[in-house]
KOLPA-885226 format. One record per residue: residue in one letter; x, y, z of N, C-alpha, C, O in turn. Coordinates in Angstrom, 2 decimals. Layout:
// KOLPA-885226
> a / X / Y / Z / X / Y / Z / X / Y / Z / X / Y / Z
...
// end
This chain:
// KOLPA-885226
> x / -10.47 / -3.29 / -0.66 / -9.49 / -3.91 / -1.53 / -10.20 / -4.09 / -2.98 / -11.35 / -4.51 / -3.13
> x / -9.36 / -3.71 / -3.98 / -9.84 / -3.97 / -5.23 / -9.56 / -5.36 / -5.65 / -8.48 / -5.89 / -5.37
> x / -10.52 / -5.99 / -6.34 / -10.31 / -7.37 / -6.91 / -10.19 / -7.18 / -8.34 / -11.04 / -6.54 / -8.97
> x / -9.13 / -7.73 / -8.88 / -8.96 / -7.63 / -10.31 / -9.59 / -8.91 / -11.00 / -9.99 / -8.80 / -12.16
> x / -9.69 / -10.03 / -10.38 / -10.16 / -11.21 / -11.05 / -11.27 / -11.86 / -10.23 / -11.28 / -11.85 / -9.00
> x / -12.12 / -12.37 / -10.92 / -13.18 / -13.26 / -10.36 / -12.95 / -14.73 / -10.49 / -13.30 / -15.56 / -9.65
> x / -12.30 / -15.01 / -11.67 / -12.01 / -16.39 / -12.00 / -10.55 / -16.70 / -12.40 / -9.84 / -15.75 / -12.74
> x / -10.09 / -17.80 / -12.40 / -8.79 / -18.26 / -12.90 / -8.64 / -17.78 / -14.38 / -7.59 / -17.29 / -14.80
> x / -9.70 / -17.96 / -15.07 / -9.76 / -17.59 / -16.53 / -9.37 / -16.01 / -16.67 / -8.57 / -15.62 / -17.53
> x / -9.98 / -15.19 / -15.79 / -9.68 / -13.79 / -15.81 / -8.27 / -13.54 / -15.61 / -7.69 / -12.68 / -16.28
> x / -7.64 / -14.29 / -14.65 / -6.09 / -14.12 / -14.28 / -5.38 / -14.52 / -15.55 / -4.47 / -13.82 / -15.99
> x / -5.77 / -15.65 / -16.16 / -5.03 / -16.22 / -17.31 / -4.91 / -15.18 / -18.44 / -3.84 / -14.98 / -19.02
> x / -6.09 / -14.49 / -18.75 / -6.12 / -13.42 / -19.62 / -5.26 / -12.32 / -19.32 / -4.56 / -11.79 / -20.19
> x / -5.27 / -11.93 / -18.03 / -4.42 / -10.86 / -17.58 / -2.93 / -11.09 / -17.83 / -2.19 / -10.23 / -18.30
> x / -2.54 / -12.36 / -17.49 / -1.11 / -12.79 / -17.88 / -0.83 / -12.70 / -19.30 / 0.25 / -12.29 / -19.70
> x / -1.77 / -13.08 / -20.10 / -1.54 / -12.99 / -21.60 / -1.41 / -11.63 / -22.17 / -0.91 / -11.47 / -23.28
> x / -1.86 / -10.56 / -21.41 / -1.72 / -9.18 / -21.88 / -0.53 / -8.50 / -21.23 / -0.38 / -7.28 / -21.34
> x / 0.32 / -9.26 / -20.54 / 1.49 / -8.64 / -19.83 / 2.36 / -7.80 / -20.62 / 2.55 / -6.64 / -20.27
> x / 2.95 / -8.33 / -21.75 / 3.78 / -7.54 / -22.50 / 3.24 / -6.23 / -23.03 / 3.86 / -5.18 / -22.95
> x / 1.93 / -6.37 / -23.61 / 1.30 / -5.20 / -24.19 / 1.01 / -4.12 / -23.14 / 1.14 / -2.93 / -23.40
> x / 0.61 / -4.59 / -21.94 / 0.31 / -3.62 / -20.88 / 1.57 / -2.93 / -20.39 / 1.53 / -1.73 / -20.11
> x / 2.67 / -3.64 / -20.27 / 3.88 / -3.04 / -19.86 / 4.37 / -2.03 / -20.90 / 4.89 / -0.97 / -20.55
> x / 4.19 / -2.35 / -22.13 / 4.64 / -1.36 / -23.18 / 3.71 / -0.10 / -23.12 / 4.18 / 1.02 / -23.27
> x / 2.51 / -0.30 / -22.91 / 1.49 / 0.75 / -22.77 / 1.94 / 1.65 / -21.56 / 1.93 / 2.88 / -21.63
> x / 2.32 / 1.00 / -20.51 / 2.74 / 1.82 / -19.42 / 4.00 / 2.72 / -19.62 / 4.10 / 3.86 / -19.18
> x / 4.93 / 2.08 / -20.32 / 6.23 / 2.87 / -20.63 / 5.84 / 4.00 / -21.63 / 6.44 / 5.08 / -21.59
> x / 4.92 / 3.79 / -22.48 / 4.58 / 4.92 / -23.42 / 3.90 / 6.13 / -22.84 / 3.73 / 7.17 / -23.49
> x / 3.51 / 5.98 / -21.61 / 2.89 / 7.04 / -20.92 / 4.10 / 8.09 / -20.54 / 3.77 / 9.21 / -20.14
> x / 5.20 / 7.81 / -20.62 / 6.27 / 8.64 / -20.26 / 7.01 / 9.27 / -21.40 / 7.07 / 8.61 / -22.44
> x / 7.58 / 10.45 / -21.36 / 8.51 / 10.88 / -22.36 / 9.64 / 9.97 / -22.72 / 10.06 / 9.21 / -21.84
> x / 10.19 / 9.95 / -23.90 / 11.28 / 9.04 / -24.34 / 12.42 / 9.02 / -23.42 / 13.00 / 7.96 / -23.18
> x / 12.79 / 10.17 / -22.88 / 14.01 / 10.28 / -22.04 / 13.74 / 9.51 / -20.65 / 14.64 / 8.89 / -20.09
> x / 12.58 / 9.59 / -20.19 / 12.24 / 8.81 / -18.95 / 11.95 / 7.35 / -19.32 / 12.33 / 6.44 / -18.58
> x / 11.31 / 7.13 / -20.40 / 10.88 / 5.77 / -20.84 / 12.17 / 4.89 / -20.78 / 12.16 / 3.79 / -20.23
> x / 13.31 / 5.43 / -21.37 / 14.54 / 4.74 / -21.45 / 15.05 / 4.22 / -20.09 / 15.72 / 3.19 / -20.02
> x / 14.70 / 4.96 / -19.01 / 15.02 / 4.59 / -17.63 / 14.21 / 3.48 / -17.10 / 14.58 / 2.93 / -16.06
> x / 13.12 / 3.10 / -17.73 / 12.21 / 2.02 / -17.35 / 12.79 / 0.71 / -17.83 / 12.28 / 0.10 / -18.77
> x / 13.85 / 0.29 / -17.20 / 14.63 / -0.79 / -17.76 / 14.75 / -2.01 / -16.87 / 15.62 / -2.87 / -17.04
> x / 13.78 / -2.03 / -15.86 / 13.58 / -3.10 / -14.91 / 14.77 / -3.27 / -13.94 / 15.03 / -4.37 / -13.47
> x / 15.45 / -2.19 / -13.67 / 16.58 / -2.14 / -12.73 / 15.94 / -1.62 / -11.44 / 14.86 / -1.03 / -11.46
> x / 16.68 / -1.88 / -10.22 / 16.29 / -1.20 / -9.05 / 16.15 / 0.31 / -9.22 / 15.18 / 0.89 / -8.72
> x / 17.09 / 0.97 / -9.93 / 17.07 / 2.35 / -10.11 / 15.84 / 2.83 / -10.77 / 15.43 / 3.96 / -10.51
> x / 15.16 / 2.00 / -11.65 / 14.03 / 2.40 / -12.42 / 12.90 / 2.57 / -11.38 / 11.97 / 3.30 / -11.72
> x / 12.86 / 1.99 / -10.15 / 11.89 / 2.20 / -9.19 / 11.85 / 3.63 / -8.77 / 10.77 / 4.11 / -8.42
> x / 12.99 / 4.39 / -8.78 / 12.99 / 5.69 / -8.41 / 12.13 / 6.50 / -9.42 / 11.38 / 7.40 / -9.04
> x / 12.27 / 6.19 / -10.63 / 11.42 / 6.94 / -11.63 / 9.98 / 6.62 / -11.47 / 9.13 / 7.50 / -11.57
> x / 9.68 / 5.38 / -11.24 / 8.24 / 5.08 / -11.04 / 7.65 / 5.63 / -9.77 / 6.50 / 6.05 / -9.76
> x / 8.47 / 5.64 / -8.59 / 7.98 / 6.31 / -7.48 / 7.77 / 7.75 / -7.70 / 6.67 / 8.22 / -7.42
> x / 8.70 / 8.49 / -8.18 / 8.56 / 9.89 / -8.45 / 7.24 / 10.09 / -9.18 / 6.42 / 10.90 / -8.76
> x / 7.01 / 9.37 / -10.27 / 5.88 / 9.58 / -11.07 / 4.60 / 9.34 / -10.23 / 3.65 / 10.13 / -10.28
> x / 4.59 / 8.30 / -9.48 / 3.44 / 7.94 / -8.61 / 3.10 / 9.18 / -7.70 / 1.95 / 9.58 / -7.58
> x / 4.09 / 9.72 / -7.10 / 3.89 / 10.85 / -6.08 / 3.43 / 12.11 / -6.83 / 2.69 / 12.91 / -6.28
> x / 3.86 / 12.28 / -8.11 / 3.41 / 13.38 / -8.84 / 2.02 / 13.33 / -9.34 / 1.35 / 14.35 / -9.53
> x / 1.55 / 12.00 / -9.58 / 0.25 / 11.79 / -10.22 / -0.88 / 11.64 / -9.23 / -2.02 / 12.00 / -9.53
> x / -0.56 / 11.09 / -7.98 / -1.57 / 10.66 / -7.05 / -1.41 / 11.40 / -5.74 / -0.34 / 11.31 / -5.13
> x / -2.42 / 12.13 / -5.26 / -2.36 / 12.69 / -3.96 / -2.45 / 11.73 / -2.82 / -1.90 / 11.97 / -1.74
> x / -3.11 / 10.68 / -3.04 / -3.04 / 9.60 / -1.96 / -3.32 / 8.26 / -2.63 / -3.67 / 8.22 / -3.81
> x / -3.17 / 7.18 / -1.92 / -3.30 / 5.91 / -2.49 / -4.70 / 5.50 / -2.84 / -4.90 / 4.67 / -3.73
> x / -5.66 / 6.02 / -2.19 / -7.03 / 5.81 / -2.58 / -7.43 / 6.40 / -3.92 / -8.27 / 5.86 / -4.64
> x / -6.79 / 7.57 / -4.25 / -7.05 / 8.05 / -5.50 / -6.56 / 7.10 / -6.63 / -7.24 / 6.90 / -7.64
> x / -5.42 / 6.56 / -6.42 / -5.00 / 5.59 / -7.43 / -5.77 / 4.36 / -7.55 / -5.79 / 3.77 / -8.63
> x / -6.39 / 3.92 / -6.55 / -7.22 / 2.75 / -6.59 / -8.65 / 2.98 / -7.02 / -9.45 / 2.04 / -7.05
> x / -8.97 / 4.16 / -7.33 / -10.33 / 4.61 / -7.78 / -10.50 / 3.95 / -9.11 / -9.50 / 3.70 / -9.79
> x / -11.72 / 3.65 / -9.52 / -12.02 / 2.99 / -10.78 / -11.43 / 3.65 / -11.95 / -10.96 / 2.98 / -12.87
> x / -11.43 / 5.05 / -11.95 / -10.81 / 5.81 / -13.17 / -9.35 / 5.72 / -13.31 / -8.80 / 6.12 / -14.34
> x / -8.67 / 5.19 / -12.30 / -7.29 / 5.06 / -12.30 / -6.75 / 3.54 / -12.18 / -5.57 / 3.24 / -11.97
> x / -7.79 / 2.65 / -12.34 / -7.43 / 1.24 / -12.23 / -6.42 / 0.72 / -13.22 / -5.62 / -0.15 / -12.91
> x / -6.46 / 1.25 / -14.37 / -5.48 / 0.80 / -15.48 / -4.09 / 1.18 / -15.00 / -3.15 / 0.38 / -15.04
> x / -3.98 / 2.45 / -14.54 / -2.57 / 2.82 / -14.06 / -2.16 / 1.99 / -12.90 / -1.02 / 1.53 / -12.87
> x / -3.02 / 1.76 / -11.92 / -2.75 / 0.98 / -10.78 / -2.25 / -0.42 / -11.28 / -1.20 / -0.88 / -10.83
> x / -2.96 / -1.06 / -12.16 / -2.64 / -2.34 / -12.71 / -1.31 / -2.36 / -13.40 / -0.51 / -3.27 / -13.16
> x / -1.01 / -1.35 / -14.28 / 0.19 / -1.26 / -15.02 / 1.44 / -1.03 / -14.08 / 2.48 / -1.66 / -14.27
> x / 1.31 / -0.18 / -13.14 / 2.39 / -0.01 / -12.26 / 2.68 / -1.35 / -11.45 / 3.83 / -1.76 / -11.30
> x / 1.54 / -2.00 / -10.92 / 1.86 / -3.36 / -10.32 / 2.47 / -4.31 / -11.12 / 3.31 / -5.07 / -10.65
> x / 2.10 / -4.34 / -12.45 / 2.87 / -5.23 / -13.39 / 4.31 / -4.90 / -13.46 / 5.20 / -5.75 / -13.36
> x / 4.54 / -3.55 / -13.64 / 6.01 / -3.23 / -13.82 / 6.74 / -3.62 / -12.59 / 7.79 / -4.25 / -12.72
> x / 6.28 / -3.30 / -11.36 / 6.95 / -3.61 / -10.21 / 7.15 / -5.21 / -10.10 / 8.23 / -5.66 / -9.73
> x / 6.18 / -5.98 / -10.40 / 6.18 / -7.40 / -10.33 / 7.25 / -8.01 / -11.36 / 8.03 / -8.91 / -11.04
> x / 7.22 / -7.44 / -12.61 / 8.16 / -7.92 / -13.64 / 9.70 / -7.54 / -13.23 / 10.64 / -8.27 / -13.52
> x / 9.82 / -6.43 / -12.59 / 11.16 / -6.04 / -12.18 / 11.53 / -7.01 / -11.10 / 12.68 / -7.46 / -11.14
> x / 10.74 / -7.40 / -10.13 / 11.15 / -8.41 / -9.13 / 11.49 / -9.64 / -9.80 / 12.56 / -10.18 / -9.52
> x / 10.65 / -10.17 / -10.71 / 10.84 / -11.40 / -11.38 / 12.17 / -11.49 / -12.16 / 12.77 / -12.56 / -12.20
> x / 12.59 / -10.47 / -12.74 / 13.81 / -10.45 / -13.43 / 15.02 / -10.55 / -12.56 / 16.09 / -10.97 / -13.01
> x / 14.84 / -10.15 / -11.27 / 16.00 / -10.15 / -10.39 / 15.95 / -11.34 / -9.40 / 17.02 / -11.77 / -8.99
> x / 14.83 / -11.89 / -9.00 / 14.72 / -12.96 / -8.04 / 13.96 / -14.20 / -8.51 / 13.84 / -15.18 / -7.78
> x / 13.42 / -14.12 / -9.79 / 12.61 / -15.25 / -10.33 / 11.18 / -15.26 / -9.71 / 10.65 / -14.23 / -9.31
> x / 10.65 / -16.36 / -9.67 / 9.16 / -16.48 / -9.40 / 8.28 / -16.39 / -10.49 / 8.66 / -16.21 / -11.65
> x / 7.08 / -16.52 / -10.12 / 5.92 / -16.60 / -11.10 / 4.70 / -15.81 / -10.49 / 4.56 / -15.64 / -9.28
> x / 3.80 / -15.34 / -11.50 / 2.63 / -14.69 / -11.07 / 1.67 / -15.73 / -10.57 / 1.69 / -16.84 / -11.08
> x / 0.85 / -15.45 / -9.63 / -0.22 / -16.27 / -9.06 / -1.39 / -15.46 / -8.71 / -1.24 / -14.24 / -8.60
> x / -2.62 / -16.03 / -8.53 / -3.74 / -15.38 / -8.05 / -4.63 / -16.28 / -7.23 / -5.00 / -17.37 / -7.67
> x / -4.99 / -15.82 / -6.03 / -5.91 / -16.71 / -5.27 / -7.27 / -16.20 / -5.62 / -7.58 / -15.04 / -5.34
> x / -8.13 / -17.06 / -6.26 / -9.40 / -16.75 / -6.59 / -10.47 / -17.43 / -5.72 / -11.66 / -17.13 / -5.82
> x / -10.00 / -18.32 / -4.87 / -11.04 / -19.17 / -4.19 / -11.17 / -18.89 / -2.72 / -12.22 / -19.20 / -2.16
> x / -10.17 / -18.30 / -2.03 / -10.21 / -18.27 / -0.62 / -10.19 / -16.69 / -0.20 / -9.12 / -16.08 / -0.12
> x / -11.38 / -16.12 / 0.04 / -11.41 / -14.67 / 0.38 / -10.67 / -14.32 / 1.70 / -10.50 / -13.15 / 2.03
> x / -10.26 / -15.33 / 2.41 / -9.43 / -14.97 / 3.71 / -7.98 / -14.71 / 3.39 / -7.22 / -14.25 / 4.24
> x / -7.57 / -15.01 / 2.14 / -6.13 / -14.63 / 1.83 / -5.98 / -13.20 / 1.55 / -6.87 / -12.52 / 1.03
> x / -4.74 / -12.72 / 1.93 / -4.49 / -11.29 / 1.85 / -4.51 / -10.90 / 0.36 / -5.06 / -9.85 / 0.03
> x / -3.98 / -11.65 / -0.46 / -3.97 / -11.31 / -1.97 / -5.15 / -11.84 / -2.77 / -5.05 / -12.14 / -3.96
> x / -6.30 / -11.95 / -2.07 / -7.51 / -12.48 / -2.70 / -7.86 / -11.67 / -3.98 / -8.05 / -10.46 / -3.92
> x / -7.93 / -12.37 / -5.13 / -8.16 / -11.76 / -6.40 / -7.33 / -10.68 / -6.85 / -7.75 / -9.90 / -7.70
> x / -6.13 / -10.56 / -6.31 / -5.14 / -9.64 / -6.85 / -3.88 / -10.41 / -7.13 / -3.56 / -11.33 / -6.37
> x / -3.14 / -10.11 / -8.17 / -2.01 / -10.86 / -8.59 / -0.83 / -10.64 / -7.62 / -0.66 / -9.58 / -7.03
> x / -0.06 / -11.68 / -7.52 / 1.16 / -11.61 / -6.53 / 2.21 / -12.50 / -7.05 / 1.92 / -13.36 / -7.88
> x / 3.37 / -12.36 / -6.62 / 4.58 / -13.18 / -7.02 / 4.84 / -14.31 / -5.89 / 4.91 / -14.06 / -4.69
> x / 4.96 / -15.49 / -6.45 / 5.42 / -16.52 / -5.58 / 6.50 / -17.32 / -6.18 / 6.77 / -17.19 / -7.37
> x / 7.14 / -18.17 / -5.38 / 8.17 / -19.11 / -5.92 / 9.46 / -18.31 / -6.27 / 10.27 / -18.85 / -7.03
> x / 9.68 / -17.14 / -5.80 / 10.89 / -16.45 / -6.06 / 11.95 / -16.85 / -5.05 / 11.64 / -17.31 / -3.96
> x / 13.20 / -16.68 / -5.41 / 14.35 / -17.05 / -4.47 / 14.28 / -16.17 / -3.23 / 14.24 / -14.94 / -3.21
> x / 14.27 / -16.99 / -2.22 / 14.32 / -16.35 / -0.83 / 12.88 / -15.90 / -0.35 / 12.76 / -15.04 / 0.51
> x / 11.87 / -16.49 / -0.91 / 10.57 / -16.08 / -0.61 / 10.16 / -16.32 / 0.82 / 10.32 / -17.40 / 1.38
> x / 9.63 / -15.28 / 1.38 / 9.12 / -15.42 / 2.82 / 7.63 / -15.34 / 2.77 / 6.93 / -16.05 / 3.49
> x / 7.12 / -14.45 / 1.89 / 5.66 / -14.23 / 1.75 / 5.48 / -13.87 / 0.21 / 6.41 / -13.43 / -0.46
> x / 4.31 / -14.08 / -0.25 / 4.08 / -13.59 / -1.61 / 4.18 / -12.07 / -1.65 / 3.90 / -11.40 / -0.66
> x / 4.58 / -11.53 / -2.80 / 4.80 / -10.20 / -3.10 / 3.49 / -9.65 / -3.79 / 3.19 / -10.01 / -4.93
> x / 2.85 / -8.89 / -3.17 / 1.57 / -8.19 / -3.79 / 2.03 / -6.91 / -4.37 / 2.01 / -5.87 / -3.71
> x / 2.45 / -6.98 / -5.61 / 3.20 / -5.83 / -6.26 / 2.23 / -4.65 / -6.56 / 2.67 / -3.50 / -6.62
> x / 1.01 / -4.92 / -6.73 / 0.03 / -3.80 / -6.92 / -0.11 / -2.96 / -5.54 / -0.24 / -1.74 / -5.54
> x / -0.09 / -3.64 / -4.49 / -0.20 / -2.96 / -3.21 / 1.03 / -2.33 / -2.80 / 0.97 / -1.43 / -1.96
> x / 2.22 / -2.70 / -3.34 / 3.47 / -2.01 / -3.16 / 3.45 / -0.50 / -3.75 / 3.97 / 0.45 / -3.16
> x / 2.82 / -0.43 / -4.93 / 2.66 / 0.81 / -5.58 / 1.76 / 1.79 / -4.73 / 2.10 / 2.96 / -4.56
> x / 0.63 / 1.28 / -4.21 / -0.12 / 2.12 / -3.39 / 0.56 / 2.47 / -2.09 / 0.36 / 3.57 / -1.58
> x / 1.39 / 1.54 / -1.51 / 2.03 / 1.83 / -0.30 / 3.02 / 2.97 / -0.54 / 3.10 / 3.89 / 0.28
> x / 3.71 / 2.93 / -1.57 / 4.61 / 4.07 / -1.93 / 3.93 / 5.39 / -1.94 / 4.55 / 6.36 / -1.49
> x / 2.75 / 5.53 / -2.40 / 2.04 / 6.78 / -2.41 / 1.54 / 7.09 / -0.96 / 1.61 / 8.23 / -0.51
> x / 1.08 / 6.12 / -0.29 / 0.61 / 6.40 / 1.07 / 1.71 / 6.88 / 1.99 / 1.44 / 7.72 / 2.85
> x / 2.99 / 6.35 / 1.86 / 4.07 / 6.74 / 2.64 / 4.70 / 8.11 / 2.18 / 5.23 / 8.88 / 2.98
> x / 4.61 / 8.35 / 0.92 / 5.08 / 9.60 / 0.34 / 6.50 / 9.93 / 0.66 / 6.80 / 11.12 / 0.75
> x / 7.39 / 9.03 / 0.84 / 8.82 / 9.34 / 1.18 / 9.53 / 9.50 / -0.08 / 10.47 / 10.30 / -0.09
> x / 9.22 / 8.82 / -1.22 / 10.05 / 8.92 / -2.45 / 11.13 / 7.82 / -2.44 / 11.83 / 7.63 / -3.44
> x / 11.24 / 7.14 / -1.41 / 12.30 / 6.13 / -1.26 / 11.82 / 4.85 / -0.70 / 12.51 / 4.20 / 0.09
> x / 10.64 / 4.47 / -1.10 / 10.00 / 3.24 / -0.61 / 10.25 / 2.00 / -1.47 / 10.61 / 0.97 / -0.89
> x / 10.11 / 1.99 / -2.75 / 10.07 / 0.89 / -3.61 / 11.47 / 0.30 / -3.68 / 11.69 / -0.88 / -3.39
> x / 12.42 / 1.17 / -4.09 / 13.77 / 0.59 / -4.40 / 14.39 / -0.18 / -3.26 / 14.91 / -1.26 / -3.52
> x / 14.39 / 0.28 / -1.97 / 14.91 / -0.52 / -0.83 / 14.30 / -1.82 / -0.70 / 15.00 / -2.77 / -0.36
> x / 12.99 / -1.97 / -0.94 / 12.29 / -3.19 / -0.79 / 12.86 / -4.21 / -1.75 / 13.17 / -5.32 / -1.34
> x / 13.00 / -3.85 / -3.01 / 13.57 / -4.70 / -4.05 / 14.98 / -5.05 / -3.73 / 15.38 / -6.21 / -3.78
> x / 15.75 / -3.99 / -3.39 / 17.20 / -4.26 / -3.11 / 17.39 / -5.27 / -1.97 / 18.29 / -6.10 / -2.02
> x / 16.49 / -5.20 / -0.87 / 16.63 / -6.10 / 0.18 / 16.17 / -7.51 / -0.23 / 16.71 / -8.49 / 0.29
> x / 15.21 / -7.66 / -1.12 / 14.84 / -8.92 / -1.69 / 15.83 / -9.59 / -2.45 / 16.04 / -10.80 / -2.35
> x / 16.56 / -8.70 / -3.33 / 17.74 / -9.23 / -4.14 / 18.93 / -9.65 / -3.23 / 19.55 / -10.69 / -3.45
> x / 19.23 / -8.84 / -2.21 / 20.29 / -9.22 / -1.29 / 20.03 / -10.54 / -0.54 / 20.91 / -11.37 / -0.34
> x / 18.71 / -10.67 / -0.12 / 18.40 / -11.93 / 0.51 / 18.45 / -13.15 / -0.35 / 18.88 / -14.22 / 0.08
> x / 18.01 / -12.98 / -1.57 / 18.10 / -14.00 / -2.57 / 19.61 / -14.38 / -2.94 / 19.94 / -15.55 / -3.14
> x / 20.45 / -13.34 / -3.01 / 21.90 / -13.62 / -3.33 / 22.62 / -14.39 / -2.22 / 23.68 / -14.97 / -2.48
> x / 22.08 / -14.41 / -0.96 / 22.72 / -15.18 / 0.13 / 22.38 / -16.60 / 0.11 / 23.00 / -17.39 / 0.82
> x / 21.37 / -17.01 / -0.73 / 20.88 / -18.38 / -0.74 / 21.72 / -19.10 / -1.78 / 22.26 / -18.52 / -2.72
> x / 21.80 / -20.50 / -1.55 / 22.53 / -21.27 / -2.57 / 21.74 / -21.43 / -3.82 / 22.21 / -22.05 / -4.78
// end
């Protein structure tokens, strides 16, 4: 497992770079595709297609030379979730027994059952190689949240 943060301060700095990193991620795409990265469930189809074209397997994406891409995809996935079901970014930097140890995740979203480790969702999409992994997960989370008061 890749650890992005060693301290809470590292995580706070990461949060402070959110907008800039998301813009940098979008700029890796041609303009016609970039316009589809609008934080909708449909935009996950674009992201997943790109992931499958770029990476032969999930280990390749998690390698040090692709860590920036891995992080930016995780940010995009997370911010899309946040726009639809709320929540906030968190990071567990103290308990190595936690699944999302030193990796950002979403908590406090409407209908939360477990934290969403968005960075791992990107790698799972690559590992499964179905091309239809990310969007259904988001849509199920949105539907579950919509059923709550």
